[in-house]
N, C-alpha and C positions, 0 to 999 in steps of 0.2 A: 343479809341473810343467806343471798346465793352462794358468797364465797365460803360460808359456813357450811352449806351442803357440800360443796366441790370438795372441801378439805376434810369431811368426816372420813375416819377410817372404817367406820361401820358401814358406809353407804354400799361398798361392794358387796358385803354379806348381804345387806337388805335386798340387793338387786340381784343376787345370785339366787336367793329363794325364789323371787318373781321370776326370773329368766328360766328356772326349770319347768315353770307351767308352759312355756312357749316351746323349749327345745329340750329332748332328753340328753343330747350330746354336749358335754361339757366345753368342748371348742366353740360351738355355735353360742353357748350361753355366754361365753367370755367375749365372742365378737358384738352380741347383743349389748351386754354390760358397757363396754368399751364406747360403743356407738352413742349408747344413752348418756353416759357421762360426759362425752365430747359435745353432743348437742346441747345439753343443758347448760353446761358452763362455757361454752362457746357463744350461746345465744341466750342471755338471761330473759329475752321476752317470750320464751317458750313456758316459762312457770311464773306465776303473778306472786305468790306468798313464799315461795321456796319450800314448800312443804312436801314432804316425801310422796304424799298422794299424787300431786303433780308430777312429780318425776316419773312415778309409774305409769301416769297417762301417757307421757313422752314414751317409755318404753313400749307400751302398748301399741302404740302409733307405729313405731319403728319395727315392731315384731310382724306386723301385719304383711301378708305378701302383696305384692304389686299385683293389680288387676291385670289379668291376662288380656291382651288385644283381642277383641272381638271382631271377627270377620264374618259379617251378617251375610256375606255372599255364599257362604256354606250352609247357612241356616234355612233348611227347606220351608219352614213355616214363614219366615220372613219373605223369602224369594217369591213364594207363592201369593203373598198378600198384594 
């Protein structure tokens, strides 16, 4: 099933529509689409059934910004506690 998803020509079009929800710039959308396809096709364990919804979940995860490093020493409330 995964092989089928990775080789679908319409996969990119489906992912384009979804990527536009995360990034307005086409270059950023392309990067997210490429990362999503690579992740799913290189690591079949990321999705169980090979459904497009699971691919969208991988994309959602990849689109999330990395959590910034929290420096608690500059947080006045934390330092005062």
